[in-house]
C-alpha positions as CSV (number, residue, x, y, z in Angstrom):
1,M,-65.1,7.7,-21.4
2,T,-68.6,6.7,-20.4
3,L,-70.1,3.5,-19.0
4,Q,-71.9,1.3,-21.5
5,Q,-75.1,-0.3,-20.2
6,I,-75.6,-4.0,-20.6
7,T,-78.8,-4.7,-18.6
8,E,-80.8,-2.6,-16.1
9,R,-78.1,-2.8,-13.4
10,T,-75.0,-3.8,-15.2
11,Y,-72.5,-1.7,-17.1
12,Y,-68.9,-1.7,-18.3
13,L,-66.2,0.7,-19.2
14,P,-64.7,-0.5,-22.5
15,G,-61.0,-0.3,-23.1
16,S,-57.8,-2.4,-23.2
17,N,-59.3,-3.8,-19.9
18,N,-63.1,-4.0,-19.7
19,L,-64.1,-2.9,-16.2
20,G,-67.5,-4.0,-15.0
21,V,-70.0,-2.1,-12.8
22,V,-73.0,-3.4,-11.0
23,A,-75.5,-0.9,-9.5
24,T,-76.7,-1.7,-6.0
25,G,-80.2,-0.2,-6.6
26,D,-79.8,2.6,-4.0
27,G,-77.2,4.7,-5.8
28,G,-74.2,2.6,-5.0
29,A,-71.9,0.8,-7.4
30,I,-69.7,-2.3,-7.3
31,A,-66.6,-2.3,-9.6
32,I,-65.4,-5.5,-11.1
33,D,-61.6,-5.0,-11.4
34,T,-60.0,-1.6,-11.6
35,G,-57.5,-1.5,-14.5
36,L,-53.8,-1.0,-14.7
37,D,-53.0,2.1,-12.7
38,K,-54.3,5.2,-10.9
39,D,-54.9,7.1,-14.2
40,T,-57.2,4.3,-15.4
41,A,-58.8,4.4,-11.9
42,R,-59.5,8.1,-12.1
43,K,-61.2,7.7,-15.5
44,F,-63.2,4.8,-14.2
45,R,-64.3,6.8,-11.1
46,K,-65.3,9.7,-13.3
47,A,-67.4,7.5,-15.5
48,I,-69.1,5.9,-12.5
49,E,-70.0,9.2,-11.0
50,A,-71.1,10.6,-14.3
51,A,-73.7,7.7,-14.3
52,G,-75.0,9.0,-11.0
53,L,-73.4,6.2,-9.0
54,E,-71.1,6.1,-6.0
55,L,-68.4,3.4,-5.9
56,Q,-68.7,1.5,-2.7
57,A,-67.0,-1.9,-3.3
58,I,-64.6,-3.6,-5.6
59,I,-64.5,-7.3,-6.6
60,S,-61.1,-8.2,-7.9
61,T,-61.3,-11.3,-10.1
62,H,-57.6,-12.2,-9.9
63,H,-54.3,-10.6,-9.0
64,H,-52.7,-9.7,-12.3
65,A,-51.5,-6.1,-12.3
66,D,-53.7,-4.9,-15.2
67,H,-56.8,-5.9,-13.2
68,I,-55.9,-4.6,-9.8
69,G,-53.7,-1.6,-10.5
70,G,-56.4,0.9,-9.6
71,N,-57.2,-0.7,-6.2
72,D,-54.7,1.4,-4.3
73,Y,-56.1,4.7,-5.7
74,F,-59.7,3.8,-4.7
75,V,-58.8,2.5,-1.2
76,R,-56.8,5.7,-0.5
77,N,-59.4,8.1,-1.8
78,L,-62.6,6.3,-0.8
79,P,-62.0,5.3,2.9
80,N,-65.3,3.4,3.3
81,L,-64.8,1.3,0.2
82,R,-64.3,-2.4,0.7
83,V,-62.4,-4.8,-1.6
84,Y,-63.4,-8.4,-2.2
85,A,-61.2,-11.0,-3.8
86,P,-60.8,-14.8,-4.0
87,V,-58.5,-16.5,-1.5
88,L,-54.9,-16.9,-2.7
89,E,-55.5,-14.2,-5.2
90,A,-56.0,-11.9,-2.3
91,T,-52.6,-12.7,-1.0
92,F,-51.0,-11.6,-4.3
93,I,-53.2,-8.4,-4.4
94,E,-51.9,-7.4,-1.0
95,N,-48.3,-8.4,-1.8
96,P,-47.9,-7.7,-5.5
97,I,-44.2,-8.3,-5.6
98,L,-45.2,-12.0,-5.6
99,E,-46.1,-11.8,-9.3
100,P,-42.6,-10.8,-10.6
101,I,-41.1,-13.2,-8.1
102,Y,-42.9,-16.2,-9.7
103,L,-42.0,-14.9,-13.1
104,N,-38.3,-15.0,-12.0
105,Y,-38.0,-18.6,-10.8
106,G,-39.0,-17.6,-7.3
107,A,-36.1,-15.2,-6.9
108,S,-36.1,-11.5,-5.9
109,P,-37.1,-9.8,-9.2
110,F,-34.5,-7.8,-11.1
111,G,-35.3,-4.2,-12.1
112,A,-37.0,-4.8,-15.4
113,L,-39.6,-7.0,-13.8
114,R,-40.5,-4.4,-11.2
115,T,-42.8,-2.6,-13.5
116,R,-46.4,-1.5,-13.3
117,W,-47.2,-4.1,-15.9
118,L,-46.2,-6.9,-13.5
119,M,-46.3,-5.3,-10.1
120,A,-49.2,-3.1,-9.0
121,K,-49.3,-1.1,-5.8
122,G,-50.4,-3.3,-2.9
123,A,-53.8,-2.7,-1.4
124,P,-55.8,-4.4,1.3
125,V,-58.4,-7.0,0.6
126,H,-61.1,-6.7,3.3
127,H,-63.1,-9.7,2.3
128,P,-61.3,-12.8,0.9
129,F,-63.9,-15.3,-0.3
130,G,-64.2,-18.9,-1.4
131,T,-61.7,-21.8,-0.9
132,V,-58.8,-22.8,-3.1
133,D,-60.3,-26.2,-3.7
134,E,-63.8,-25.1,-4.7
135,I,-62.4,-22.4,-7.1
136,I,-59.9,-24.7,-8.8
137,A,-62.7,-27.3,-9.1
138,G,-64.8,-24.7,-10.9
139,A,-67.6,-24.6,-8.3
140,S,-70.3,-22.0,-8.2
141,F,-71.1,-20.3,-4.9
142,A,-73.0,-17.2,-3.7
143,L,-71.4,-14.0,-2.6
144,D,-73.3,-11.1,-1.0
145,V,-71.8,-7.7,-1.6
146,L,-73.7,-4.7,-0.3
147,G,-76.9,-6.7,-0.5
148,V,-76.3,-7.7,-4.1
149,Q,-76.3,-11.5,-4.6
150,F,-73.7,-12.7,-7.0
151,E,-73.1,-16.2,-8.4
152,M,-69.4,-16.7,-8.3
153,I,-67.8,-19.2,-10.8
154,G,-64.4,-20.7,-10.4
155,L,-62.4,-19.9,-13.6
156,S,-58.9,-21.0,-12.8
157,G,-56.4,-21.5,-15.5
158,H,-55.3,-18.1,-16.5
159,S,-54.6,-17.4,-12.9
160,M,-54.6,-19.8,-9.9
161,C,-57.9,-18.9,-8.3
162,Q,-59.5,-16.6,-10.8
163,V,-63.3,-16.2,-10.6
164,G,-66.0,-14.9,-12.8
165,L,-69.3,-13.3,-11.7
166,L,-72.8,-13.9,-12.9
167,Y,-75.5,-11.2,-12.2
168,D,-78.6,-10.1,-14.0
169,G,-77.9,-12.4,-16.9
170,V,-74.4,-11.1,-17.4
171,C,-71.3,-13.2,-17.0
172,F,-68.3,-11.0,-16.1
173,A,-65.7,-13.6,-17.2
174,A,-62.4,-11.8,-16.3
175,D,-59.6,-13.6,-18.2
176,G,-61.5,-16.9,-18.4
177,Y,-61.4,-16.3,-22.2
178,F,-60.3,-13.6,-24.6
179,G,-62.0,-11.8,-27.5
180,A,-61.2,-12.7,-31.1
181,S,-59.1,-9.5,-31.6
182,I,-56.9,-10.5,-28.6
183,I,-56.4,-14.0,-29.9
184,A,-55.3,-12.6,-33.3
185,K,-52.9,-10.2,-31.7
186,H,-51.1,-12.5,-29.2
187,G,-51.2,-16.0,-30.7
188,I,-50.2,-17.7,-27.5
189,L,-52.4,-16.7,-24.6
190,Y,-51.0,-16.6,-21.1
191,A,-52.2,-19.3,-18.8
192,H,-50.9,-20.6,-15.5
193,D,-52.5,-24.1,-16.0
194,I,-53.5,-25.3,-19.4
195,A,-55.7,-28.1,-18.3
196,Q,-57.6,-25.8,-16.0
197,Q,-57.9,-23.2,-18.8
198,L,-59.4,-25.7,-21.1
199,A,-61.8,-26.8,-18.4
200,T,-62.8,-23.1,-17.9
201,F,-63.7,-22.8,-21.6
202,E,-66.1,-25.7,-21.2
203,R,-67.5,-24.3,-18.0
204,L,-68.3,-21.0,-19.7
205,T,-70.0,-22.8,-22.6
206,T,-72.6,-24.0,-20.2
207,C,-72.9,-20.8,-18.2
208,D,-76.5,-19.6,-18.0
209,A,-76.0,-16.0,-19.1
210,H,-77.4,-13.8,-21.9
211,W,-74.2,-11.7,-22.2
212,F,-70.5,-12.4,-21.7
213,L,-67.9,-9.8,-21.0
214,P,-64.2,-10.8,-21.0
215,G,-61.5,-8.8,-19.4
216,H,-60.0,-8.2,-22.8
217,G,-62.1,-8.2,-26.0
218,E,-65.7,-7.7,-27.1
219,L,-69.0,-8.1,-25.3
220,S,-70.7,-11.2,-26.7
221,P,-74.4,-12.3,-26.7
222,R,-75.3,-15.8,-25.8
223,D,-75.7,-16.9,-29.4
224,E,-72.1,-15.9,-30.2
225,I,-70.2,-17.0,-27.2
226,G,-69.9,-20.6,-28.4
227,A,-67.8,-19.6,-31.4
228,V,-65.6,-17.3,-29.3
229,L,-64.9,-20.0,-26.8
230,A,-64.2,-22.5,-29.6
231,A,-61.6,-20.0,-31.0
232,N,-60.0,-19.8,-27.5
233,R,-59.8,-23.6,-27.3
234,E,-58.4,-23.8,-30.8
235,A,-55.7,-21.2,-30.1
236,T,-54.7,-22.9,-26.8
237,E,-54.5,-26.3,-28.6
238,Q,-52.5,-24.8,-31.4
239,A,-50.1,-23.3,-28.9
240,T,-49.6,-26.7,-27.3
241,H,-48.8,-28.2,-30.7
242,L,-46.4,-25.3,-31.4
243,V,-44.5,-25.9,-28.1
244,L,-44.4,-29.7,-28.8
245,D,-43.1,-29.0,-32.3
246,A,-40.4,-26.9,-30.8
247,L,-39.0,-30.0,-29.2
248,H,-37.7,-31.4,-32.5
249,E,-34.6,-31.7,-30.4
250,P,-34.2,-31.5,-26.6
251,G,-33.8,-28.1,-25.0
252,D,-34.2,-26.1,-21.8
253,D,-36.9,-23.5,-21.1
254,A,-35.0,-20.7,-22.9
255,A,-34.3,-22.8,-26.0
256,V,-37.8,-24.0,-26.4
257,T,-39.1,-20.4,-25.9
258,A,-36.7,-19.1,-28.5
259,R,-37.9,-21.8,-31.0
260,V,-41.5,-20.9,-30.4
261,L,-40.8,-17.2,-30.9
262,R,-39.0,-18.0,-34.1
263,A,-41.8,-20.1,-35.4
264,M,-44.2,-17.2,-34.7
265,G,-41.9,-14.8,-36.5
266,Q,-41.0,-12.8,-33.4
267,N,-37.3,-13.6,-33.3
268,G,-34.8,-11.9,-35.5
269,D,-33.2,-14.6,-37.6
270,T,-30.2,-12.5,-38.6
271,D,-29.4,-10.0,-35.9
272,G,-30.7,-11.8,-32.8
273,S,-33.3,-9.2,-32.0
274,I,-36.6,-10.0,-30.4
275,A,-39.9,-8.2,-30.7
276,L,-40.7,-8.3,-27.0
277,T,-39.9,-6.3,-23.9
278,I,-38.4,-8.1,-20.9
279,P,-41.7,-8.1,-19.0
280,Q,-43.5,-9.4,-22.2
281,Y,-40.8,-12.1,-22.6
282,A,-41.2,-13.2,-18.9
283,I,-45.0,-13.6,-19.4
284,F,-44.5,-15.4,-22.8
285,A,-41.9,-17.7,-21.4
286,G,-44.2,-18.5,-18.5
287,A,-46.9,-19.5,-20.9
288,V,-44.5,-21.7,-22.9
289,V,-43.5,-23.5,-19.6
290,A,-47.2,-23.9,-18.8
291,H,-47.7,-25.8,-22.1
292,L,-44.6,-27.9,-21.4
293,S,-46.0,-28.8,-18.0
294,Y,-49.3,-29.7,-19.6
295,L,-47.5,-31.9,-22.2
296,E,-45.6,-33.6,-19.4
297,Q,-48.9,-34.3,-17.6
298,Q,-50.2,-35.9,-20.7
299,G,-47.1,-38.1,-21.0
300,K,-46.0,-36.6,-24.3
301,V,-42.8,-34.9,-23.0
302,G,-40.3,-35.6,-20.2
303,V,-37.8,-33.5,-18.3
304,S,-34.4,-34.5,-17.1
305,L,-31.4,-32.9,-15.4
306,D,-27.9,-32.9,-17.0
307,A,-24.9,-30.7,-16.7
308,S,-26.5,-27.9,-18.8
309,G,-29.7,-27.8,-16.6
310,L,-33.3,-29.0,-16.9
311,I,-33.8,-30.4,-20.4
312,W,-37.2,-31.1,-22.0
313,Q,-37.6,-33.8,-24.7
314,R,-40.4,-35.5,-26.5
315,K,-41.2,-39.0,-25.3
316,D,-41.7,-40.3,-28.8
317,R,-38.1,-39.3,-29.6
318,A,-36.4,-40.2,-26.4
């Protein structure tokens, strides 16, 4: 695995997660995210060193395990390395059990959720940056890392305080959007807040960059990014419609999720099987509830409490 050069001082390691690299100009390197685990981190380190660079800092764009799983390896093996991350996201990076907790209704996570896919090893964040309000508002602000001046961009939606980075004409967009191949594979894309995710697509449309690199998917030049972002918006809007259609009769979170899965052909209609693992189901169900919350904010659905629990229903059929 070798680094792919984008511009004079920007690179990335392609894979299931695209990992960014910015050269400092004096032989140093700044990593943008670190991948799922220590094995990925070792390969990433080897690729950086093969390019004649020394890793000196990490910028973590958000707290999801597949983006910060290598932090622990790097911090343990490179004692002078420093980690930068957005506020709030930094808390989750240092305390990764919080991710499976919020996927489990706030309760202590059961065993199947305590997996590397949802819970990386905790690692310190030496330099939290930004404020919750400015990141959620999509503000741009400067960040100096080892003398390199980055323009940070609030890209909340997929995660609470996710950021992207702009440097040397390259936008490292994290999970602010997904490549076309990822959209085709997953159908419903995970988001914490649908309204913010849609706003992030618009923000990226106006981003002054020549190249765009998502956390998952293909590197895109400026003249292609509009179509990619339009596909993300269309997929998100289709997912909202799919969730709304699943409320052909009232139901709780689990019932609505099951109907959406069935509509997508991922539920076994005869034997009750499901084509997801428990961690995958937890993420998918979280995305469905995010769309329900978005529909409630729009006044299209309501939620009530009865003897069977919290029940969602369409306002036009109440």
